[in-house]
N, C-alpha and C positions, 0 to 999 in steps of 0.2 A: 701239229703232231700227226704222225702217220697213223692211219686207221689200225694197222697191225699193232703198233705200240700202245694205242688206246685200248685195244682189246686185251692185250697182255696185262695192262694195269687193272682193267676191269676183272679179269680172271683172278688175279692175285687178291684183289679186294674181296671178291665173292668167296674165295677159299678161306680167307682170314675170318670172314663172318661165319662161315660154316664150321670151322674149327672152334671158334668161340662158342657157338651154339652147342657143339658136342661136349666141350668142357663143362658148360653149365649143366648139361644133362647128366654128366658123369659117364658118358659112353665113348666108344672109339669106333671109327670106321677105318679099319686097317687096310682094306682094299683101296679105298680112295686115297688114304694117306700115302700108301706105296706109289700109286700112280702120280700123285701130286709131286712127291719128292723126286720121282724119275723124270717128270715133265718139266718141272720148274727150271733146272739148269739150262735146258734147251731154249726155253722162252727167254730167260735172262740174258743169254749170250747172243741172241739174235739181233 
């Protein structure tokens, strides 16, 4: 597995953990969420 692909999977996993943490706290991080949804398609299509 290419290092870049491994890093992308790690990024996705970490984001999922972070979003789950926010849901449990009942809070939102709109700045991060906007950046995530803007960045994710670029990572997924690479």
